[in-house]
C-alpha positions as CSV (number, residue, x, y, z in Angstrom):
1,M,0.0,0.0,0.0
2,D,1.5,3.4,-1.0
3,L,1.6,6.4,1.3
4,R,-1.4,8.1,-0.3
5,A,-3.5,5.0,0.1
6,M,-2.4,4.7,3.7
7,D,-3.4,8.3,4.4
8,L,-6.8,7.8,2.8
9,T,-7.3,4.6,4.8
10,T,-6.5,6.6,8.0
11,L,-8.9,9.3,6.9
12,A,-11.6,6.8,6.2
13,A,-11.2,5.3,9.6
14,E,-11.5,8.8,11.1
15,A,-14.6,9.4,9.0
16,F,-16.2,6.2,10.4
17,Q,-15.7,7.3,14.0
18,Y,-16.9,10.8,13.1
19,G,-20.0,9.7,11.3
20,Y,-20.9,6.7,13.5
21,P,-23.0,8.7,16.0
22,L,-24.9,10.5,13.3
23,L,-25.8,7.3,11.4
24,T,-26.5,5.3,14.6
25,S,-28.8,8.0,15.8
26,L,-30.6,8.3,12.4
27,A,-31.0,4.5,12.2
28,A,-32.6,4.5,15.6
29,V,-35.0,7.3,14.5
30,E,-35.9,5.3,11.4
31,R,-36.6,2.1,13.5
32,D,-39.2,4.1,15.4
33,H,-42.2,3.6,13.2
34,G,-44.3,6.4,14.9
35,A,-45.1,9.5,12.9
36,F,-42.9,12.5,13.0
37,N,-43.9,15.2,15.5
38,T,-46.0,12.8,17.5
39,F,-45.3,11.3,21.0
40,T,-45.1,7.6,21.5
41,H,-45.7,6.6,25.1
42,Q,-44.5,3.7,27.2
43,R,-47.4,2.7,29.4
44,H,-46.0,-0.1,31.5
45,F,-42.7,-1.3,32.9
46,D,-41.0,-3.9,30.7
47,D,-38.2,-6.5,30.9
48,Q,-36.1,-5.1,28.1
49,R,-32.3,-4.8,28.4
50,N,-31.4,-2.2,31.0
51,A,-35.1,-1.3,31.5
52,N,-35.5,1.5,34.0
53,P,-38.0,0.6,36.7
54,D,-38.3,4.2,38.0
55,L,-39.6,5.9,34.8
56,L,-42.1,5.7,32.0
57,Y,-40.9,7.2,28.7
58,S,-42.5,9.4,26.1
59,T,-40.5,9.9,22.9
60,A,-41.0,11.9,19.7
61,R,-39.1,12.1,16.4
62,L,-39.1,15.8,15.5
63,D,-38.8,17.0,11.9
64,L,-38.6,20.7,11.6
65,S,-38.2,20.9,7.8
66,G,-41.8,22.1,7.7
67,G,-41.2,24.9,10.1
68,P,-41.4,25.5,13.9
69,L,-43.3,23.3,16.3
70,W,-45.2,24.2,19.4
71,L,-44.5,22.0,22.5
72,G,-46.9,22.0,25.4
73,V,-45.8,20.5,28.7
74,P,-48.4,20.0,31.5
75,D,-48.1,20.9,35.2
76,T,-46.5,17.8,36.8
77,G,-46.8,18.9,40.5
78,D,-43.5,18.0,42.1
79,R,-43.0,14.8,40.0
80,Y,-39.6,14.3,38.5
81,H,-39.7,14.6,34.7
82,V,-37.4,15.7,32.0
83,L,-37.7,16.2,28.2
84,Q,-34.2,15.7,26.7
85,F,-33.4,17.1,23.3
86,V,-30.9,15.2,21.2
87,D,-29.9,16.5,17.8
88,A,-29.0,14.2,14.9
89,W,-25.4,14.2,15.9
90,T,-26.4,12.9,19.4
91,D,-25.5,16.2,21.1
92,N,-27.7,16.9,24.1
93,F,-28.6,20.6,23.6
94,A,-31.6,21.3,25.8
95,Y,-33.5,19.9,28.8
96,V,-37.1,20.8,29.8
97,G,-38.2,19.5,33.2
98,R,-38.1,19.7,37.0
99,R,-34.4,20.6,37.2
100,S,-34.3,23.1,34.4
101,T,-37.7,24.8,33.8
102,G,-39.7,23.7,36.9
103,T,-42.9,21.6,37.1
104,G,-45.5,24.2,36.1
105,E,-47.4,24.1,32.8
106,R,-45.1,25.5,30.0
107,E,-45.3,26.4,26.3
108,F,-42.2,26.3,24.0
109,L,-41.6,27.2,20.4
110,L,-39.1,24.9,18.8
111,V,-37.5,26.6,15.8
112,P,-35.4,25.1,13.0
113,P,-31.8,26.1,12.0
114,G,-31.8,29.6,10.5
115,W,-35.2,30.6,11.7
116,A,-35.7,34.3,11.7
117,G,-39.4,34.5,12.3
118,R,-41.4,36.2,15.0
119,E,-41.0,35.6,18.7
120,A,-43.8,33.8,20.5
121,P,-45.4,35.7,23.4
122,G,-45.9,33.4,26.4
123,A,-43.6,30.7,25.0
124,Q,-39.9,30.1,25.4
125,V,-38.0,29.6,22.2
126,I,-35.7,26.6,21.8
127,R,-33.4,26.7,18.8
128,I,-33.0,23.2,17.3
129,P,-29.6,22.6,15.6
130,T,-30.6,19.9,13.1
131,M,-33.9,19.5,11.2
132,V,-34.4,16.0,12.7
133,T,-34.1,15.8,16.4
134,T,-35.1,13.2,19.1
135,L,-37.1,14.2,22.1
136,I,-36.9,11.8,25.1
137,G,-39.3,12.3,27.9
138,R,-39.1,10.6,31.3
139,F,-41.6,10.6,34.0
140,A,-41.1,9.2,37.5
141,C,-43.6,6.4,38.2
142,R,-43.9,4.8,41.6
143,G,-45.4,1.5,40.4
144,A,-48.6,0.2,38.9
145,D,-50.8,2.2,41.3
146,D,-49.2,5.4,40.1
147,A,-49.3,4.6,36.4
148,A,-52.7,6.2,35.7
149,E,-51.5,9.6,36.9
150,V,-48.3,9.3,34.7
151,H,-50.4,8.3,31.7
152,A,-52.5,11.5,32.1
153,L,-49.3,13.6,32.1
154,Q,-48.1,11.8,29.0
155,D,-51.3,12.3,27.2
156,A,-51.2,16.0,28.1
157,L,-47.9,16.5,26.2
158,R,-48.6,18.3,22.9
159,I,-46.7,18.9,19.7
160,D,-48.4,21.1,17.1
161,P,-46.8,22.4,13.8
162,L,-46.9,26.1,13.2
163,Y,-47.5,25.3,9.5
164,P,-49.3,22.0,9.4
165,Q,-49.9,22.1,5.7
166,V,-46.1,22.1,4.8
167,P,-44.8,18.6,3.9
168,L,-41.8,17.2,5.8
169,D,-38.5,16.1,4.3
170,G,-38.0,13.1,6.6
171,L,-34.7,11.2,6.6
172,P,-32.1,11.1,3.8
173,H,-31.3,7.8,2.1
174,P,-28.4,6.6,0.0
175,Q,-28.5,6.9,-3.7
176,P,-29.4,3.6,-5.5
177,G,-26.7,1.7,-7.1
178,V,-23.9,2.2,-4.5
179,P,-22.0,-1.0,-3.7
180,E,-22.9,-2.6,-0.3
181,D,-19.5,-2.2,1.1
182,L,-19.6,1.6,0.5
183,L,-23.1,2.2,1.8
184,F,-21.8,3.6,5.1
185,F,-19.9,6.4,3.3
186,E,-22.8,7.1,0.9
187,T,-25.3,7.3,3.8
188,L,-22.9,9.5,5.7
189,R,-22.4,11.8,2.6
190,R,-26.1,12.3,2.3
191,S,-26.6,12.8,6.0
192,L,-23.7,15.4,6.2
193,A,-25.6,17.4,3.6
194,A,-28.9,17.0,5.3
195,F,-27.7,17.8,8.8
196,P,-24.9,20.3,8.7
197,P,-23.3,20.9,12.1
198,S,-21.8,24.0,13.6
199,P,-19.4,26.3,11.7
200,A,-16.5,24.8,13.7
201,E,-17.5,21.3,12.8
202,R,-17.9,22.2,9.1
203,R,-14.4,23.4,9.1
204,Y,-13.3,20.1,10.6
205,Q,-15.3,18.2,7.9
206,R,-13.3,19.7,5.0
207,R,-10.6,17.0,5.6
208,F,-13.1,14.4,4.2
209,A,-13.4,16.0,0.8
210,S,-10.7,13.7,-0.6
211,I,-12.8,10.6,0.1
212,G,-15.9,12.0,-1.5
213,L,-18.0,12.8,1.6
214,L,-18.6,16.4,0.7
215,E,-19.5,15.7,-3.0
216,P,-22.9,17.2,-3.9
217,G,-25.3,15.6,-6.4
218,P,-24.7,12.1,-7.8
219,S,-22.8,9.7,-5.6
220,P,-19.1,9.4,-6.2
221,Y,-19.3,5.8,-4.9
222,T,-21.3,4.4,-7.8
223,G,-18.6,2.9,-10.1
224,A,-15.9,3.8,-7.7
225,P,-12.4,2.7,-8.8
226,R,-11.2,-0.5,-7.2
227,E,-8.4,1.2,-5.4
228,L,-10.7,3.7,-3.7
229,R,-13.2,1.0,-2.9
230,E,-10.5,-1.1,-1.2
231,T,-9.1,1.9,0.7
232,L,-12.6,2.9,2.1
233,R,-13.3,-0.7,3.0
234,D,-10.0,-1.0,4.9
235,G,-10.7,2.3,6.6
236,L,-14.1,1.2,7.6
237,A,-12.8,-2.0,9.2
238,A,-10.0,0.0,11.0
239,G,-12.4,2.5,12.3
240,R,-14.7,-0.1,13.7
241,E,-11.8,-1.8,15.4
242,Q,-10.6,1.4,16.9
243,L,-14.0,2.3,18.2
244,E,-14.5,-1.1,19.8
245,E,-11.1,-0.8,21.5
246,A,-12.0,2.7,22.8
247,A,-15.4,1.6,24.1
248,T,-14.0,-1.4,25.9
249,T,-10.9,0.2,27.4
250,R,-12.4,3.5,28.6
251,H,-12.3,3.5,32.4
252,A,-14.3,5.9,34.5
253,G,-12.4,4.9,37.6
254,L,-13.6,2.7,40.4
255,V,-15.0,3.7,43.8
256,N,-15.7,0.8,46.1
257,G,-16.0,-1.3,42.9
258,W,-18.5,1.1,41.3
259,T,-17.9,2.8,37.9
260,N,-19.5,6.1,37.3
261,D,-18.6,8.0,34.1
262,L,-19.7,11.6,34.9
263,H,-18.4,13.1,31.7
264,L,-19.1,10.6,28.9
265,F,-21.8,12.9,27.5
266,D,-19.9,16.2,27.7
267,F,-19.1,16.1,23.9
268,N,-21.5,18.9,22.9
269,L,-19.3,22.0,22.4
270,D,-21.5,24.2,20.2
271,Y,-25.2,24.4,21.1
272,F,-26.5,25.2,24.5
273,E,-30.2,25.9,25.0
274,V,-32.3,25.8,28.1
275,G,-31.2,23.3,30.8
276,T,-27.6,22.7,29.4
277,L,-24.5,23.9,31.2
278,D,-21.9,25.7,29.0
279,T,-19.2,25.6,31.6
280,P,-15.6,24.2,31.5
281,E,-16.4,21.3,33.9
282,W,-19.2,20.1,31.6
283,T,-17.6,20.5,28.2
284,M,-14.7,18.6,26.8
285,P,-11.7,20.9,26.2
286,D,-10.5,19.1,23.0
287,R,-12.7,18.7,19.9
288,D,-10.9,15.5,18.8
289,E,-11.6,13.9,22.2
290,A,-15.2,15.1,22.0
291,H,-15.5,13.3,18.6
292,L,-14.2,10.0,20.0
293,M,-16.3,10.2,23.1
294,R,-19.4,11.0,21.1
295,A,-18.7,7.8,19.1
296,V,-18.1,5.8,22.3
297,A,-21.3,7.1,23.8
298,A,-23.3,6.2,20.7
299,R,-21.8,2.7,20.9
300,T,-22.3,2.1,24.6
301,G,-25.3,4.3,25.6
302,L,-27.0,6.1,22.7
303,W,-28.9,9.2,23.8
304,G,-27.7,9.2,27.4
305,N,-28.1,12.4,29.4
306,H,-25.6,14.6,31.1
307,A,-24.7,13.7,34.6
308,Y,-26.1,16.9,36.0
309,E,-29.6,15.5,35.0
310,A,-29.1,11.9,36.3
311,V,-26.4,9.4,36.9
312,A,-26.3,5.6,37.1
313,P,-23.1,4.1,38.5
314,T,-22.9,0.3,38.3
315,V,-20.9,-2.4,40.0
316,H,-19.9,-6.0,39.0
317,K,-17.8,-7.1,42.0
318,D,-18.1,-7.2,45.8
319,R,-15.8,-5.6,48.3
320,D,-13.3,-8.5,47.9
321,G,-13.1,-8.1,44.2
322,E,-15.2,-11.2,43.4
323,R,-17.9,-11.3,40.8
324,L,-21.5,-10.9,42.1
325,T,-23.6,-14.0,41.9
326,G,-26.9,-15.3,43.3
327,A,-25.0,-18.2,44.9
328,H,-24.1,-15.7,47.8
329,R,-25.9,-13.2,50.0
330,Y,-24.9,-9.6,50.1
331,E,-25.6,-6.3,51.9
332,V,-25.1,-2.7,50.9
333,H,-25.1,-0.2,53.7
334,F,-25.9,3.5,53.2
335,D,-24.9,5.7,56.2
336,E,-27.0,8.4,54.5
337,P,-29.3,8.4,51.5
338,P,-27.6,9.0,48.2
339,P,-27.5,12.8,47.6
340,A,-30.2,13.2,44.9
341,E,-32.8,15.9,44.9
342,A,-35.4,14.0,42.8
343,G,-34.9,10.5,44.3
344,W,-32.7,7.5,43.9
345,S,-33.1,3.7,43.4
346,L,-31.0,0.5,43.4
347,T,-31.8,-2.0,40.7
348,V,-30.3,-5.5,40.0
349,Y,-29.8,-6.7,36.4
350,D,-28.8,-10.2,35.4
351,V,-25.5,-10.8,33.7
352,P,-25.0,-11.0,30.7
353,G,-28.6,-10.3,29.8
354,S,-28.9,-7.0,31.6
355,R,-32.6,-7.6,32.3
356,P,-34.5,-7.0,35.6
357,V,-34.9,-9.9,37.9
358,P,-38.4,-11.6,38.1
359,N,-39.4,-12.2,41.7
360,Q,-42.3,-13.0,44.1
361,L,-42.6,-9.3,45.2
362,D,-42.5,-7.9,41.7
363,R,-39.8,-5.6,43.1
364,R,-37.5,-4.3,40.3
365,A,-35.9,-1.7,42.4
366,I,-35.6,-0.4,46.0
367,G,-35.0,3.2,47.0
368,A,-36.5,6.5,48.0
369,A,-39.9,5.7,46.6
370,T,-40.1,2.2,48.2
371,P,-42.7,2.2,51.0
372,G,-42.0,0.8,54.4
373,L,-38.2,0.5,54.2
374,R,-36.7,-0.2,57.6
375,R,-34.0,2.1,58.8
376,D,-31.3,1.0,61.2
377,P,-31.4,2.5,64.8
378,D,-28.8,5.2,63.7
379,G,-30.9,6.2,60.7
380,S,-28.8,4.4,58.2
381,L,-30.2,1.9,55.6
382,T,-29.1,-1.6,54.9
383,I,-30.3,-3.4,51.7
384,R,-30.1,-7.1,51.4
385,I,-29.3,-8.5,47.9
386,Q,-29.8,-12.3,47.5
387,H,-31.6,-14.8,45.3
388,E,-33.6,-16.6,48.0
389,R,-36.4,-14.7,49.6
390,P,-35.5,-14.0,53.3
391,D,-37.9,-14.3,56.2
392,D,-37.9,-10.6,56.5
393,D,-38.1,-9.2,53.0
394,T,-38.7,-5.6,53.9
395,N,-35.3,-4.4,52.6
396,W,-34.8,-7.3,50.2
397,L,-33.6,-6.6,46.6
398,P,-34.0,-9.9,44.7
399,A,-31.0,-11.2,42.7
400,P,-30.9,-13.9,40.0
401,E,-29.4,-17.4,40.5
402,G,-26.4,-16.4,38.3
403,G,-24.3,-13.3,37.8
404,F,-25.7,-9.9,38.3
405,R,-24.8,-6.2,38.6
406,P,-26.6,-3.5,40.6
407,V,-27.2,0.0,39.2
408,L,-27.6,3.0,41.5
409,R,-29.7,5.7,39.9
410,M,-29.7,9.2,41.2
411,Y,-32.0,11.9,39.7
412,Q,-30.9,15.5,39.9
413,P,-27.8,14.4,41.8
414,G,-26.4,16.7,44.4
415,P,-23.1,18.6,44.4
416,P,-21.1,15.7,46.1
417,V,-22.0,13.4,43.2
418,L,-21.2,15.9,40.5
419,R,-17.9,16.8,42.2
420,G,-17.0,13.2,42.3
421,E,-17.0,13.2,46.2
422,F,-19.9,10.8,46.7
423,R,-18.6,7.2,47.3
424,P,-21.3,4.5,46.8
425,P,-20.9,1.9,49.5
426,P,-19.3,-1.5,48.6
427,I,-21.3,-4.6,48.1
428,V,-20.4,-6.9,51.1
429,K,-20.8,-10.7,51.1
430,V,-22.4,-11.9,54.3
């Protein structure tokens, strides 16, 4: 391989990592078969991978190619909720909810890139960076008895187009006739044109001109020369390998066996609307690092939120460094409740399936919303984690027979968590 081919292979690998979040996000949007600009609601807790037993979700695929959208949010009382805005590049650029805008009834006008229209009296304007954006709503739900109230709040969410008669562009698709092994680059080429990023990112993208990603009009990949096709194919494979290595070797640090990556989602450097923090501690200082972390986040936790909204440290080993398994009994002791303004919970997932554990109590989590928890005489809290149901199951968190991992979720985490000072207690074998 000559030096030019090597350079182009390296560039193609870089283009894969750069474009992976965009294409992964758009593929997830396309898999959601709901109509654009309409909410889809989760009504019941489920047993999907990593299912959250604290929240019911309401999601919407937004397409602003037809103009601005009205967003109506109901009064939620003091119930924790958040609407997280994620652009096509997976950047979190706005949050509406208890932490950022309060719990009262609110009206927002969502405006597309370049919008220069009138302001909206009585509504807060949120500027959307890309024509297609994902809106992820989360409502705290304290179980089946609380679900009806949450359903009413979900149904009160409203999206109305300002110009309902204008047709929508939808998602871009690759030009027909592109070879299968070049479809990634063709789809990326079309998506780069449809969803241009910030000016700083557009300057960065210029490096990809030599491999055809900035070509307008007909695809440069139909009838591509064999040398270019092989170079792009090699770069694609190298980029995938590099991303997998980065995703598996990134370590957030261990505290009593717990991992908690507070800054994985700090890669947005350009767009900060309501609810986001444009401060040095919550933005990555290096754009190249931000690109890599954006790809890692898309690979390991697509559409995750900033830590200042919620965090979820996890643990795989006990205090002695041994893997957690239902063959043993464990305890976790909290001297004080985890510092979280909007509540906390501890959930157990099986390994490797990452699914909640079926049990006689139908208890998927234990935490601030669990009624009747028994405190120790000094006010502390001890939670028992084991497979067999104990005689006293008040503070019991069921575990599977095999391997498992607990997850500690904290909503609106307090300053000790965000400063990295909070130390989740170890899991102790008894």
